[in-house]
RODO-2510 file (C-alpha; in nm, 4 decimals, decimal comma):
residues 439
     n   res          X          Y          Z
     1     m    11,8722     6,7791     7,2404
     2     t    11,8595     6,8487     6,9205
     3     l    11,5948     6,7363     6,6430
     4     t    11,7528     6,6523     6,3280
     5     k    11,5982     6,5440     5,9730
     6     g    11,4984     6,1852     5,9975
     7     a    11,4717     6,1577     6,3572
     8     a    11,1433     6,0222     6,5010
     9     t    11,0139     6,0074     6,8436
    10     p    10,7116     5,7997     6,9306
    11     p    10,4218     6,0320     7,0408
    12     s    10,3384     6,0801     7,3865
    13     r    10,0114     5,9171     7,5619
    14     t     9,8556     6,2453     7,5658
    15     a     9,9668     6,3268     7,1918
    16     r     9,7904     5,9926     7,0582
    17     g     9,4423     6,1149     7,2729
    18     v     9,4587     6,4383     7,1064
    19     l     9,5517     6,3112     6,7430
    20     t     9,2911     6,0488     6,7586
    21     g     9,0512     6,1989     6,9621
    22     v     9,0455     5,9750     7,2377
    23     g     9,2290     5,9845     7,5949
    24     h     9,3646     5,6928     7,7778
    25     l     9,0523     5,6502     7,9717
    26     g     8,8378     5,5963     7,6182
    27     q     8,6739     5,9428     7,6557
    28     a     8,6219     6,1636     7,3853
    29     s     8,8689     6,4385     7,3870
    30     p     8,7674     6,7780     7,3688
    31     l     8,9554     6,8511     7,0404
    32     a     8,8061     6,6061     6,8630
    33     l     8,4502     6,7699     6,9077
    34     p     8,4606     7,1239     6,7649
    35     g     8,1766     7,3521     6,8415
    36     r     7,9947     7,2654     6,4884
    37     r     8,0249     6,8815     6,5795
    38     r     7,8836     6,9511     6,9292
    39     f     7,5978     7,1475     6,7917
    40     s     7,5332     6,8759     6,5255
    41     l     7,5075     6,6101     6,7923
    42     a     7,2649     6,8035     6,9803
    43     r     7,0448     6,8623     6,6965
    44     r     7,0708     6,4998     6,6352
    45     a     6,9407     6,4148     6,9829
    46     l     6,6902     6,6878     6,9867
    47     a     6,5594     6,5275     6,6366
    48     h     6,5355     6,1812     6,7871
    49     w     6,3627     6,2474     7,1162
    50     l     6,1196     6,4883     6,9349
    51     g     6,0759     6,2224     6,6581
    52     c     6,0086     5,9877     6,9848
    53     a     5,7617     6,2218     7,1293
    54     v     5,5413     6,2315     6,8323
    55     f     5,5162     5,8898     6,7758
    56     a     5,3917     5,8158     7,1489
    57     l     5,1474     6,1170     7,0997
    58     i     5,0205     5,9600     6,7655
    59     l     4,9765     5,6184     6,9385
    60     a     4,8100     5,7769     7,2295
    61     m     4,5381     5,9257     6,9791
    62     t     4,4691     5,6328     6,7553
    63     t     4,5226     5,3260     6,9358
    64     g     4,2141     5,1432     7,0671
    65     l     4,3859     4,9649     7,3511
    66     g     4,3770     5,1071     7,6675
    67     p     4,7288     5,0232     7,8068
    68     h     4,8631     5,1566     7,4831
    69     r     4,6800     5,4742     7,5144
    70     i     4,8421     5,5392     7,8655
    71     w     5,1714     5,4483     7,7563
    72     g     5,1464     5,7087     7,4869
    73     a     5,0034     5,9900     7,6931
    74     c     5,3099     5,9286     7,9503
    75     a     5,5815     5,8614     7,7128
    76     a     5,4937     6,1829     7,5260
    77     a     5,5374     6,3620     7,8310
    78     g     5,8613     6,2130     7,8935
    79     y     6,0178     6,2468     7,5336
    80     g     5,9207     6,6295     7,5202
    81     t     6,1140     6,6657     7,8261
    82     a     6,4193     6,4916     7,6776
    83     a     6,3913     6,6962     7,4031
    84     l     6,4074     6,9973     7,5944
    85     l     6,6932     6,8685     7,7992
    86     a     6,8744     6,7614     7,5163
    87     m     6,9196     7,1370     7,3905
    88     r     7,1796     7,1857     7,6848
    89     d     7,5145     7,1107     7,5070
    90     s     7,6740     6,9325     7,8082
    91     r     7,7095     6,5552     7,9056
    92     t     7,4788     6,6082     8,2346
    93     g     7,2118     6,7310     7,9323
    94     k     7,2279     6,4561     7,7557
    95     r     7,2460     6,2112     8,0747
    96     a     6,9273     6,4355     8,2102
    97     a     6,7493     6,3427     7,8893
    98     v     6,7966     5,9868     7,8597
    99     t     6,6714     5,9877     8,2627
   100     a     6,3472     6,1784     8,1527
   101     a     6,2848     5,9503     7,8630
   102     l     6,2847     5,6535     8,0945
   103     l     6,0992     5,8012     8,3406
   104     g     5,8071     5,9153     8,1473
   105     a     5,8332     5,5868     7,8657
   106     v     5,8861     5,3304     8,1135
   107     v     5,8656     5,3806     8,4680
   108     v     5,5611     5,5945     8,5170
   109     p     5,3700     5,4033     8,2690
   110     l     5,4669     5,0762     8,4261
   111     v     5,3449     5,1673     8,7447
   112     v     5,0407     5,3260     8,6199
   113     l     4,9480     5,0204     8,4532
   114     v     5,0611     4,7960     8,7520
   115     v     4,8497     4,9733     9,0111
   116     s     4,5138     5,0049     8,7965
   117     g     4,5425     4,6235     8,6954
   118     a     4,5227     4,7288     8,3090
   119     a     4,7627     4,4953     8,1087
   120     q     4,7945     4,3101     7,7603
   121     s     4,6117     3,9668     7,7272
   122     e     4,9425     3,8089     7,7323
   123     v     4,9848     3,9442     8,0926
   124     g     4,6622     3,7237     8,1694
   125     v     4,7614     3,4554     7,9854
   126     v     5,1157     3,3955     8,1408
   127     e     5,0114     3,4656     8,5008
   128     r     4,7009     3,1753     8,4500
   129     s     4,9667     2,9439     8,3245
   130     g     5,1915     2,9853     8,6377
   131     a     4,8549     2,8992     8,8384
   132     l     4,8214     2,6000     8,6014
   133     l     5,1474     2,4828     8,6145
   134     l     5,1861     2,4838     8,9989
   135     h     4,8173     2,3152     9,0138
   136     t     4,8014     2,0771     8,7427
   137     g     5,1685     2,0148     8,6187
   138     s     5,0749     2,1984     8,2698
   139     p     5,0398     2,5508     8,1871
   140     y     4,8087     2,4567     7,9235
   141     l     4,3955     2,4196     7,9393
   142     p     4,2988     2,1270     7,7842
   143     h     3,9953     2,2193     7,5970
   144     p     4,0535     2,5851     7,4779
   145     a     3,7329     2,7343     7,3580
   146     h     3,8558     3,1305     7,3143
   147     t     4,1333     3,3078     7,1986
   148     v     4,2291     3,4073     7,5624
   149     d     4,2155     3,0128     7,6654
   150     y     4,5339     2,9573     7,4297
   151     n     4,8743     2,9969     7,5502
   152     p     5,1088     3,0055     7,2467
   153     y     5,4386     2,9904     7,4679
   154     l     5,6573     2,7218     7,5933
   155     p     5,6551     2,6016     7,9445
   156     g     5,9300     2,8152     8,0514
   157     m     5,7413     3,1182     8,0185
   158     a     5,4859     3,0069     8,2875
   159     l     5,7579     3,0790     8,5246
   160     f     5,6763     3,4382     8,5107
   161     g     5,3337     3,4018     8,6430
   162     v     5,4380     3,1708     8,9458
   163     p     5,5059     3,4646     9,1606
   164     r     5,1504     3,5777     9,1386
   165     a     5,0065     3,2259     9,1789
   166     l     5,2157     3,1736     9,4913
   167     f     5,1803     3,5262     9,6605
   168     g     4,8777     3,6150     9,5108
   169     d     4,7962     4,0116     9,3727
   170     g     5,0186     4,2245     9,4222
   171     p     5,2703     4,5180     9,2006
   172     l     5,5627     4,2865     9,2753
   173     t     5,3960     3,9615     9,1676
   174     d     5,3022     4,1077     8,8514
   175     a     5,4472     3,9422     8,5495
   176     r     5,5151     4,2471     8,3803
   177     v     5,7723     4,3477     8,6616
   178     w     5,9481     3,9975     8,5854
   179     f     5,9529     4,0600     8,2208
   180     c     6,1077     4,3753     8,2554
   181     l     6,3525     4,2935     8,5108
   182     t     6,4949     3,9607     8,3358
   183     f     6,5390     4,1940     8,0149
   184     l     6,7163     4,4411     8,1992
   185     v     6,9362     4,2199     8,3791
   186     c     7,0324     3,9974     8,0696
   187     m     7,0984     4,2998     7,8446
   188     f     7,2988     4,4480     8,1498
   189     f     7,5336     4,1612     8,1519
   190     a     7,5442     4,1328     7,7471
   191     g     7,6897     4,4843     7,7541
   192     r     7,9466     4,4148     7,9969
   193     r     8,3010     4,5186     7,8886
   194     p     8,6257     4,4697     8,0195
   195     a     8,7696     4,6784     8,3354
   196     g     8,9148     5,0340     8,2146
   197     g     8,8056     4,9320     7,8411
   198     p     8,6577     5,2414     7,6135
   199     g     8,2915     5,3186     7,5649
   200     p     7,9759     5,3821     7,7572
   201     t     7,9081     5,1493     8,0735
   202     p     7,6450     4,8775     8,0164
   203     a     7,3996     5,0402     8,2486
   204     g     7,4200     5,3903     8,0235
   205     a     7,3639     5,1628     7,7014
   206     v     7,0659     4,9815     7,8662
   207     s     6,9363     5,2916     7,9547
   208     l     6,9488     5,4115     7,5903
   209     l     6,7772     5,1333     7,4455
   210     a     6,5241     5,0883     7,7023
   211     a     6,4227     5,4081     7,6186
   212     f     6,3556     5,3599     7,2750
   213     p     5,9879     5,3248     7,1867
   214     a     5,9768     5,0037     7,0417
   215     v     6,1338     4,8744     7,3646
   216     a     5,9672     5,0957     7,5870
   217     l     5,6216     5,0321     7,4943
   218     p     5,6472     4,6186     7,5462
   219     l     5,8695     4,7134     7,8516
   220     a     5,5296     4,9006     7,9934
   221     v     5,2496     4,7223     7,9021
   222     g     5,4021     4,3653     7,9232
   223     g     5,5773     4,2332     7,6246
   224     v     5,6469     3,8646     7,6467
   225     d     5,8993     3,8651     7,3683
   226     l     6,1609     4,0893     7,5828
   227     p     6,2862     3,8397     7,7849
   228     v     6,3118     3,6227     7,5123
   229     v     6,5354     3,8633     7,3315
   230     g     6,7335     3,9381     7,6386
   231     l     6,8267     3,5766     7,6831
   232     m     6,9214     3,5705     7,3133
   233     c     7,1715     3,8695     7,3315
   234     l     7,3206     3,7520     7,6573
   235     s     7,3665     3,4179     7,5021
   236     l     7,5112     3,5586     7,1892
   237     a     7,7419     3,7656     7,4087
   238     l     7,8823     3,4970     7,6379
   239     a     7,9597     3,2786     7,3048
   240     s     8,1536     3,5732     7,2105
   241     r     8,3761     3,5910     7,5214
   242     g     8,4921     3,2004     7,4911
   243     g     8,4997     3,0072     7,7971
   244     s     8,3736     2,6534     7,8756
   245     g     8,0456     2,7404     7,6538
   246     t     7,8504     2,6215     7,9696
   247     a     7,6715     2,9569     8,0519
   248     a     7,6128     3,0565     7,6605
   249     g     7,4618     2,7098     7,6712
   250     v     7,2476     2,7452     7,9627
   251     a     7,1231     3,0828     7,8316
   252     m     7,0378     2,9363     7,5121
   253     g     6,8569     2,6754     7,6574
   254     a     6,6482     2,9078     7,8845
   255     a     6,5949     3,1345     7,5779
   256     a     6,4687     2,8007     7,4059
   257     a     6,2339     2,7280     7,6775
   258     l     6,0285     3,0489     7,6659
   259     k     5,9311     3,0782     7,2822
   260     w     5,9552     2,8741     6,9768
   261     t     6,0880     3,2483     6,8219
   262     a     6,4354     3,1712     7,0241
   263     w     6,5067     2,8538     6,8407
   264     p     6,6991     2,9991     6,5488
   265     l     6,9541     3,1079     6,8155
   266     l     7,0684     2,7579     6,8700
   267     p     7,2357     2,6750     6,5493
   268     v     7,3385     3,0352     6,5014
   269     g     7,5172     3,0432     6,8636
   270     l     7,6747     2,7263     6,8260
   271     v     7,8190     2,8115     6,5034
   272     l     7,9913     3,1183     6,6532
   273     l     8,1312     2,9267     6,9494
   274     a     8,2579     2,6469     6,7161
   275     v     8,4422     2,8994     6,4752
   276     t     8,5581     3,1242     6,7990
   277     a     8,6212     2,8783     7,0792
   278     g     8,6239     2,5464     6,9140
   279     r     8,4406     2,2349     6,8721
   280     r     8,4173     2,0900     7,1907
   281     t     8,3181     2,3991     7,3466
   282     a     8,0353     2,4204     7,0801
   283     l     7,9464     2,0738     7,1764
   284     r     7,9346     2,1662     7,5395
   285     a     7,7131     2,4521     7,4850
   286     a     7,4722     2,2476     7,2841
   287     l     7,4188     1,9627     7,5692
   288     a     7,4006     2,2450     7,8202
   289     a     7,1215     2,4099     7,5824
   290     l     6,9511     2,0995     7,5040
   291     s     6,9418     1,9976     7,8472
   292     v     6,7905     2,3143     7,9816
   293     a     6,5065     2,3399     7,7128
   294     a     6,4297     1,9616     7,7474
   295     t     6,3973     1,9791     8,1244
   296     a     6,1584     2,2864     8,1043
   297     v     5,9569     2,1274     7,7529
   298     v     5,9886     1,7435     7,7681
   299     p     5,7761     1,6627     8,0775
   300     v     5,5275     1,9174     7,9861
   301     a     5,4655     1,7809     7,6632
   302     l     5,4920     1,4259     7,7713
   303     a     5,1800     1,5206     8,0407
   304     d     4,9482     1,6399     7,7822
   305     p     5,0862     1,5958     7,4165
   306     h     4,7464     1,6907     7,2532
   307     a     4,7071     2,0236     7,4799
   308     f     5,0921     2,0628     7,3747
   309     v     5,0404     2,0568     7,0188
   310     e     4,6940     2,2228     7,0182
   311     h     4,8395     2,5349     7,2019
   312     v     5,2128     2,5669     7,1017
   313     v     5,2233     2,4234     6,7635
   314     l     4,9006     2,4574     6,5748
   315     f     4,7573     2,8208     6,7182
   316     p     5,0499     3,0148     6,6275
   317     l     5,0421     2,8725     6,2848
   318     g     4,6957     2,9871     6,2728
   319     a     4,5508     2,6196     6,2420
   320     g     4,4331     2,5471     6,5468
   321     g     4,0533     2,5188     6,6773
   322     v     4,0480     2,9165     6,7332
   323     r     4,2154     3,1467     6,4910
   324     s     4,5193     3,3685     6,6541
   325     p     4,4590     3,7117     6,6693
   326     a     4,7937     3,7644     6,5293
   327     a     4,6971     3,9189     6,2097
   328     s     4,9377     4,1858     6,0977
   329     p     4,9470     4,2364     5,7138
   330     l     5,2836     4,0743     5,6437
   331     p     5,3481     3,8108     5,4014
   332     g     5,2537     3,5141     5,5722
   333     r     4,9292     3,6406     5,6617
   334     l     4,8488     3,7932     5,3118
   335     l     4,9177     3,4433     5,1454
   336     a     4,6897     3,2553     5,4262
   337     v     4,4370     3,4678     5,3596
   338     y     4,3820     3,5653     5,0340
   339     v     4,5620     3,3039     4,8176
   340     p     4,4183     2,9154     4,8057
   341     g     4,6217     2,7102     5,0052
   342     g     4,8298     3,0161     5,1322
   343     a     4,8837     2,8788     5,4701
   344     a     5,0644     2,5743     5,3140
   345     l     5,2593     2,8376     5,0800
   346     a     5,3300     3,0463     5,3814
   347     t     5,4739     2,7605     5,5846
   348     a     5,6399     2,5802     5,2762
   349     a     5,8174     2,9474     5,2293
   350     l     5,9412     2,9552     5,6080
   351     g     6,1104     2,6055     5,5582
   352     a     6,2883     2,7165     5,2777
   353     a     6,4145     3,0224     5,4195
   354     a     6,5100     2,8339     5,7405
   355     l     6,7201     2,6241     5,5255
   356     g     6,8682     2,8906     5,3343
   357     v     7,0007     3,0546     5,6708
   358     t     7,1449     2,6885     5,7897
   359     v     7,3365     2,6425     5,4286
   360     s     7,4779     3,0045     5,5180
   361     l     7,5895     2,9270     5,8154
   362     l     7,7536     2,6412     5,6907
   363     i     7,8981     2,8087     5,3984
   364     r     8,0217     3,1523     5,5550
   365     p     7,9861     3,0980     5,9536
   366     p     7,9971     3,4176     6,1356
   367     r     8,3051     3,4734     6,3162
   368     t     8,2095     3,7711     6,5499
   369     v     7,9204     3,8602     6,7583
   370     r     7,7943     4,1203     6,5257
   371     a     7,7872     3,8954     6,2353
   372     a     7,6118     3,6369     6,4153
   373     a     7,3511     3,9062     6,5323
   374     d     7,2897     3,9716     6,1815
   375     r     7,2663     3,6389     6,0635
   376     l     6,9755     3,5792     6,3713
   377     t     6,8212     3,9073     6,2533
   378     v     6,7817     3,7921     5,9137
   379     g     6,6673     3,4536     5,9977
   380     l     6,4132     3,5937     6,2581
   381     g     6,3042     3,8860     6,0267
   382     l     6,1831     3,6374     5,7310
   383     a     6,0240     3,3676     5,9840
   384     i     5,8191     3,6662     6,1081
   385     c     5,6975     3,8094     5,7849
   386     l     5,6224     3,4217     5,6951
   387     i     5,4325     3,3018     5,9710
   388     p     5,0842     3,2950     5,9024
   389     a     4,9822     3,4198     6,2198
   390     t     5,2252     3,7141     6,2834
   391     r     5,2270     4,0494     6,4442
   392     f     5,4316     4,3599     6,4097
   393     g     5,5359     4,3507     6,7922
   394     y     5,7448     4,0331     6,6829
   395     l     5,9756     4,2759     6,5019
   396     v     6,1291     4,3907     6,8555
   397     l     6,3323     4,0502     6,8399
   398     p     6,5264     4,1428     6,5132
   399     l     6,5108     4,5280     6,5931
   400     v     6,7045     4,4691     6,9480
   401     l     6,9469     4,1927     6,8134
   402     a     7,0733     4,4235     6,5542
   403     g     7,0747     4,7438     6,6903
   404     w     7,2204     4,6016     7,0207
   405     f     7,5277     4,4547     6,8680
   406     r     7,6008     4,7815     6,6137
   407     y     7,6158     5,0095     6,8936
   408     t     7,7860     4,8139     7,1171
   409     s     8,0618     4,7107     6,8582
   410     k     8,0559     5,0811     6,7388
   411     t     8,1174     5,2587     7,0426
   412     g     8,3558     4,9896     7,2138
   413     i     8,1564     4,8012     7,4764
   414     r     8,3093     4,5109     7,4104
   415     r     8,6078     4,4307     7,1861
   416     t     8,7630     4,1155     7,0798
   417     g     9,1074     4,0344     6,9423
   418     p     9,4616     4,1277     7,0042
   419     p     9,5339     4,4737     7,1301
   420     l     9,6283     4,7256     6,9051
   421     r    10,0055     4,7561     6,8281
   422     e    10,1308     5,1121     6,7975
   423     s    10,3589     5,1665     6,4850
   424     p    10,7238     5,1418     6,5727
   425     p    10,9066     5,4995     6,5023
   426     h    11,0696     5,5516     6,1872
   427     r    11,4330     5,4600     6,1277
   428     a    11,6488     5,7978     6,1488
   429     s    11,8463     5,8079     5,8549
   430     g    12,2242     5,7743     5,8331
   431     w    12,2835     6,1418     5,7790
   432     s    12,0538     6,2326     6,0702
   433     r    12,2334     5,9579     6,2805
   434     n    12,5666     6,0910     6,1964
   435     s    12,4715     6,4776     6,2529
   436     a    12,3502     6,3552     6,6126
   437     a    12,6830     6,2132     6,6790
   438     g    12,8341     6,5484     6,5903
   439     s    12,6416     6,7560     6,7108
***
């Protein structure tokens, strides 16, 4: 065959993989990562794990909380080992680094804390609420007198304390274990991709996320916000995949039954469904979400309305009989403490922020899961900053939402829309056709 001027042939699959740096299996081509680039990535991984180790070590030396001190010591060793392994310029070294970080920052401290019985106060509150739910039908004490008597969570959170109420003390009945499992399972299914699609596996993405200090710390010590954000991410992922909308609605309702902080998910997720799958699908999801949330919340609220309002409404707003210990120096807290009538001002600002996010959903609705996650991140970030009784730990919600969907959309775990089409080959000129015919 003679090549002539103007003739063009479509590039082969292998050639496209070399030119784009991505092979037919979605893996990086060796030619796409020259030695200098691989060295840069290795240095970046080394800096990441060293930074995590420094943070854990500083926390271990400065915190006054026993569980956090244990986590810091274990995590510093795990992250330090991960930094050493990351220096190996190979895929095996990267996987070993993530494994070492997971063991040091999640598995080992979680086992130590569960066996020793050391826990954050939230864990005891949830386990007590599970026992109260079984014996009285309400997870709330009727007359709370001290801070630890309050349960600021919605009734669904008490389910994590039911295993200990049913089966007694034991490693597998600890509420932290169920927080951790719920979060990991939700994030795994939130990261599922089409068979053969590009990008890392969901297990790999979840492992990297769980090893990050902002997530690893609450996983080990018992952060109640992780199952909430796990269900929120799962809800948005299901909403972006279309379908009937029922599964997304059930996940939204389950998140809404745990904490008030999950309720901004409902308008954002439903608008995403309405834009991508149609109004009927969004309506079906709304009915499913409200049914699940109402089933968990309404019976308990009606059983003892006074206790429900005292625990779940007044206490988180800093207006209960006992002040909430959540006192991070964020704007809402500063207004409530140092400005006359500041609590009312903070609450009004919170309402204005919620109205602004709602208006933005109507004017410019999100059309992708990443856009929806960003909108929810903004709303939650504003709410956390403006609530009079707040703490820095709540920031794990917007951090996970923003980071997870940015990472998965960047690496291609989930891609929506029509498949990419190859550019058609250029037409050969008349001169080349004639030349080819005469050759």
